[in-house]
C-alpha positions in Angstrom: -56.7 82.4 222.6 -53.0 82.5 221.9 -52.3 82.1 225.6 -54.2 78.8 225.4 -51.5 77.5 223.0 -48.5 78.6 224.9 -48.2 75.5 227.1 -48.2 73.4 224.0 -45.6 75.3 222.0 -43.2 72.3 221.8 -45.9 70.0 220.6 -47.2 72.5 218.1 -43.7 73.1 216.7 -43.2 69.3 216.3 -46.6 68.9 214.5 -46.0 71.8 212.1 -42.4 70.8 211.3 -43.7 67.2 210.7 -45.9 68.6 207.9 -49.3 68.9 209.7 -51.4 71.8 208.4 -52.4 74.7 210.6 -56.0 73.5 210.2 -55.1 70.1 211.6 -53.3 71.7 214.6 -56.3 74.0 215.2 -58.7 71.1 215.3 -56.4 69.2 217.7 -56.4 72.1 220.2 -60.0 73.3 219.6 -59.1 76.7 218.3 -59.5 78.6 215.0 -56.9 78.1 212.2 -56.1 81.9 212.3 -55.2 81.5 216.0 -52.7 78.8 215.1 -51.4 80.9 212.2 -50.9 84.0 214.4 -49.3 81.9 217.1 -46.8 80.3 214.6 -45.9 83.7 213.2 -45.3 85.1 216.6 -43.2 82.2 217.7 -41.3 81.8 214.4 -42.7 78.3 213.8 -42.5 77.2 210.1 -43.2 73.9 208.4 -41.3 72.3 205.5 -41.7 74.3 202.4 -44.5 76.4 203.9 -44.7 80.1 203.0 -46.3 82.3 205.7 -48.0 85.6 204.8 -47.2 88.6 206.9 -50.5 89.3 208.6 -51.4 91.6 211.4 -51.6 89.6 214.6 -54.4 90.0 217.1 -52.4 89.6 220.4 -54.2 88.8 223.7 -55.0 92.2 225.2 -54.1 90.9 228.6 -50.6 90.0 227.5 -49.3 93.1 225.6 -45.5 93.5 225.8 -42.9 95.7 224.2 -41.9 92.7 222.1 -45.5 92.2 220.9 -45.7 95.9 220.0 -42.5 95.7 218.0 -43.6 92.6 216.2 -46.9 94.2 215.3 -45.2 97.3 214.0 -42.8 95.2 212.0 -45.7 93.4 210.4 -47.4 96.7 209.6 -44.3 98.0 208.0 -43.9 94.8 205.9 -47.6 95.0 204.8 -47.1 98.7 203.8 -43.9 97.8 202.0 -45.6 94.9 200.1 -48.5 97.1 199.1 -46.1 99.6 197.7 -44.3 96.9 195.8 -47.5 95.7 194.2 -48.3 99.1 193.0 -45.0 99.4 191.2 -44.2 97.8 187.9 -40.7 99.0 187.7 -38.0 96.7 186.3 -36.3 96.6 189.7 -39.4 95.0 191.2 -39.6 92.4 188.5 -35.9 91.5 188.9 -36.3 91.3 192.6 -39.3 89.0 192.3 -37.4 86.7 189.8 -34.4 86.6 192.2 -36.7 85.7 195.1 -38.4 83.0 193.1 -35.2 81.5 191.9 -33.7 81.5 195.4 -34.5 78.1 197.0 -36.0 76.4 193.9 -35.0 72.7 194.1 -35.8 69.7 191.9 -38.9 67.8 192.9 -38.2 64.2 194.0 -40.1 61.6 192.2 -42.3 59.1 194.1 -43.2 56.7 191.3 -40.5 55.0 189.3 -41.8 52.5 186.8 -39.3 51.1 184.2 -38.6 53.3 181.1 -40.9 52.9 178.0 -40.2 49.9 175.8 -39.4 50.4 172.2 -40.5 47.1 170.5 -41.8 48.8 167.4 -45.4 47.6 167.9 -46.7 50.5 169.9 -49.4 52.5 168.2 -51.1 54.3 171.1 -50.3 57.8 172.4 -51.6 59.6 175.4 -52.3 63.3 175.9 -52.6 64.9 179.4 -54.6 68.1 179.8 -53.2 70.4 182.5 -54.9 73.7 183.3 -56.3 76.1 185.8 -53.6 75.5 188.5 -54.1 79.1 189.6 -50.6 78.9 191.3 -50.2 81.6 193.9 -53.8 81.8 194.9 -54.9 81.0 198.5 -58.3 79.6 199.3 -59.5 79.9 202.9 -61.2 76.6 203.9 -63.6 78.3 206.4 -65.0 80.5 203.6 -65.9 77.6 201.4 -67.4 75.4 204.1 -64.3 73.3 204.2 -64.8 72.0 200.7 -61.3 73.0 199.8 -58.1 74.6 200.9 -55.5 75.8 198.5 -52.0 77.2 198.6 -48.7 76.8 196.6 -47.7 73.8 198.8 -51.0 72.1 198.3 -50.8 72.8 194.5 -47.4 71.2 194.4 -48.8 68.1 196.3 -51.7 67.9 193.8 -49.3 68.2 190.9 -47.3 65.3 192.2 -50.5 63.3 192.4 -51.1 64.1 188.7 -47.6 62.9 187.9 -48.2 59.7 189.8 -51.5 59.2 188.1 -50.0 59.6 184.7 -47.3 57.1 185.4 -49.8 54.6 187.0 -52.0 54.8 183.9 -49.0 54.4 181.7 -48.2 51.1 183.3 -51.8 49.9 182.8 -52.2 51.2 179.3 -51.2 49.7 175.9 -47.6 50.2 174.9 -47.2 53.9 174.1 -45.2 55.8 171.4 -45.0 58.8 173.8 -46.9 61.5 175.6 -48.4 64.9 174.6 -49.1 67.5 177.3 -51.4 70.5 176.8 -51.1 73.4 179.3 -54.4 75.1 178.6 -54.0 78.3 180.7 -54.6 79.9 184.0 -51.5 78.1 185.4 -50.9 81.3 187.4 -53.4 83.0 189.7 -52.8 86.3 188.1 -53.7 89.8 189.2 -56.9 90.6 187.2 -59.0 91.1 190.3 -58.2 93.3 193.3 -59.2 90.8 195.9 -56.9 88.2 194.3 -53.9 90.5 194.5 -54.6 91.0 198.2 -54.8 87.3 199.1 -52.3 85.9 196.6 -49.2 84.3 198.2 -46.9 85.8 195.5 -47.2 88.7 193.1 -47.7 87.9 189.4 -44.0 88.2 188.4 -43.0 85.7 191.0 -45.9 83.4 190.2 -44.8 83.2 186.5 -41.2 82.3 187.4 -42.1 79.7 190.0 -44.8 78.2 187.8 -42.3 78.0 184.9 -39.9 76.1 187.1 -42.7 73.8 188.3 -43.9 73.1 184.8 -40.3 72.2 183.8 -39.9 70.0 186.8 -43.2 68.1 186.1 -42.0 67.4 182.5 -38.5 66.5 183.7 -39.9 63.9 186.1 -41.9 62.3 183.2 -39.0 62.3 180.6 -37.4 58.9 181.7 -40.8 57.1 181.3 -41.8 58.1 177.7 -39.9 57.7 174.4 -40.7 61.4 173.6 -42.9 64.2 175.0 -44.7 66.9 172.9 -45.8 70.0 174.8 -48.2 72.8 173.8 -49.2 75.7 175.9 -51.6 78.6 175.6 -52.3 81.4 178.1 -55.3 81.9 180.3 -57.2 85.1 181.2 -56.3 85.4 184.9 -52.5 86.1 184.6 -52.9 88.8 181.9 -50.7 91.9 182.4 -53.5 94.2 181.3 -56.5 95.1 183.5 -59.1 94.5 180.7 -59.3 91.4 178.6 -56.9 91.6 175.7 -57.4 90.5 172.1 -54.2 91.9 170.7 -50.9 90.5 172.1 -52.6 87.9 174.4 -49.2 86.6 175.2 -48.6 89.7 177.4 -49.4 87.3 180.2 -47.9 85.5 183.1 -48.8 82.1 181.6 -46.7 82.9 178.5 -43.8 83.9 180.7 -44.1 80.6 182.7 -44.3 78.5 179.5 -41.3 80.3 178.0 -39.3 79.7 181.2 -40.3 76.0 181.2 -39.3 75.7 177.5 -35.9 77.2 178.2 -35.5 74.9 181.3 -36.2 71.8 179.1 -34.2 72.7 176.0 -31.4 70.3 177.0 -33.6 67.3 176.5 -33.6 66.0 173.0 -36.9 64.0 173.4 -38.9 67.0 174.3 -40.7 69.3 171.8 -42.3 72.5 173.2 -44.6 74.8 171.3 -46.2 78.0 172.7 -49.4 79.5 171.2 -50.7 83.0 171.3 -54.4 82.8 172.2 -54.8 79.3 170.7 -52.8 76.6 169.0 -53.5 73.8 166.5 -52.0 70.4 167.4 -51.8 67.0 165.7 -51.9 63.7 167.4 -52.6 60.3 165.9 -53.7 61.9 162.7 -56.2 64.1 164.5 -56.3 67.9 164.4 -56.8 69.4 167.8 -57.7 73.0 168.5 -56.7 74.2 172.0 -57.6 77.5 173.6 -58.3 78.5 177.2 -62.0 79.1 176.8 -62.3 82.7 178.0 -64.4 85.0 175.9 -67.4 82.8 176.0 -69.9 84.8 178.0 -71.7 83.1 180.9 -74.0 84.3 183.7 -74.9 80.7 184.8 -73.1 78.2 186.9 -71.1 75.6 185.0 -70.4 75.5 181.3 -72.5 77.7 179.0 -72.9 74.9 176.4 -74.8 77.1 173.9 -71.9 79.6 173.8 -69.3 76.7 173.6 -71.0 75.1 170.7 -71.4 78.4 168.8 -67.7 79.1 169.3 -66.7 75.6 168.2 -68.8 75.9 165.0 -67.3 79.4 164.3 -63.8 78.1 164.8 -64.4 75.2 162.4 -66.0 77.5 159.8 -62.9 79.8 159.9 -60.4 77.0 159.2 -60.1 75.1 155.9 -58.9 71.8 157.5 -61.3 69.6 159.4 -60.8 70.0 163.2 -61.4 66.7 165.1 -61.2 67.9 168.7 -61.7 71.2 170.5 -60.0 71.4 173.9 -60.5 74.2 176.5 -60.3 74.9 180.2 -61.5 78.0 182.0 -64.8 76.7 183.4 -63.2 74.3 185.9 -65.5 71.5 184.9 -64.3 68.2 183.3 -66.7 67.4 180.5 -66.6 65.5 177.2 -69.4 65.8 174.7 -70.1 64.8 171.0 -68.2 61.5 171.4 -65.0 63.4 172.3 -65.2 66.2 169.8 -65.5 68.9 172.5 -63.4 68.3 175.7 -63.5 70.7 178.7 -60.8 70.2 181.3 -61.3 70.6 185.0 -59.1 72.6 187.3 -56.3 71.7 189.8 -57.5 74.4 192.2 -61.0 73.2 192.8 -63.7 75.4 194.3 -62.9 78.8 195.7 -64.5 81.8 197.5 -65.8 83.4 194.3 -67.6 80.3 193.1 -69.0 79.6 196.6 -70.4 83.1 196.8 -71.9 83.3 193.3 -72.9 79.7 192.6 -72.8 77.8 196.0 -69.8 75.7 195.2 -67.7 74.2 192.4 -66.2 71.0 191.2 -63.3 69.2 192.9 -59.9 69.0 191.2 -59.8 67.0 188.0 -57.5 66.7 184.9 -58.1 64.6 181.8 -55.8 61.9 180.4 -56.7 61.0 176.8 -55.5 57.9 174.8 -55.4 57.9 171.0 -54.9 54.9 168.6 -52.4 56.1 166.0 -53.1 53.1 163.7 -56.8 53.7 163.6 -56.5 57.5 164.0 -59.1 57.9 166.8 -59.6 58.7 170.4 -60.1 55.5 172.3 -60.0 56.3 176.0 -60.5 59.2 178.5 -59.7 59.0 182.2 -59.8 61.5 185.0 -57.0 62.1 187.4 -58.5 63.5 190.6 -56.0 64.8 193.2 -57.2 65.1 196.8 -54.3 66.8 198.6 -55.6 69.7 200.8 -59.2 68.7 200.6 -60.2 68.9 204.3 -62.2 66.0 205.8 -65.6 67.1 207.1 
């Protein structure tokens, strides 16, 4: 099939460099996406900001050349080398991953530029964005999920920009605000807790953590000019843990904690930003309300969706263990955006959307969705909840 694309090499190169996905090119020429991927790797065709995996090509048996053999051997050696690297946890590997991640990181250009927040002294509303389950570094193959989703680091960045644009758009249409709170609720990194994820991830965990920390910092940096102040809290998820089994002790031994620490350091020069990192969970105050945030893992479930019985038992147990009244419980993990009990229990959606595991076990999952909450500081209550629903990378059927 690769020979079918050869006469169109110039056109394919122009399409890829213009930002078209391999899936779009494949549909244009009536071939599989992997055929386009193999062809682009063989011909050295790369798009803007696109990271290609080193995969073994399947060359046309009728057109085997010495060059094809050398390229195939080179890919096999790279694959063997990458496998060896993943098996090693030596400090040299971590340093190399960090250096690789830092190399080429550039500020994200903003696309939405409303005027800075006004300070008339009358504002008494404050918004809180829930950001979770980015699973940065994971790759979702669209063919395996019936073209309900495609996901990569580039698509994740595009969806993150949609979230930024959504926050700023809602800001312009909301009451005057005293500022913005942001809760990173875990699984920001894809992690390495499952063998199949480590095989298909675009980057190893160390590199995910550094790149995600930079992205989190850049997201906040783009929002800083538009809010009087920004309060940030962060807890870790279960996917990026550095232990094979779920950990109760030292839960911050986790790629999400590394990413949050990196972002906090990145933002320390900004006087209007406050950044707090929890370990397992964190208590937060907004508009006179006590908010308990944790990722949500540890609640057992063998059913699709949210196990509400387990969630409510956990919420009641958390309240019983704390002396102060807790007004809101916020979690992620289940990739479904839900609000129950008049806003007392709030489950955030995911940025990733459905994936192969959900498709195989439950038939499909929810599309990307993140919550934006508005609180009235004068009346000390939650007054509004809106969904931001990015669509970048969702293939058209």
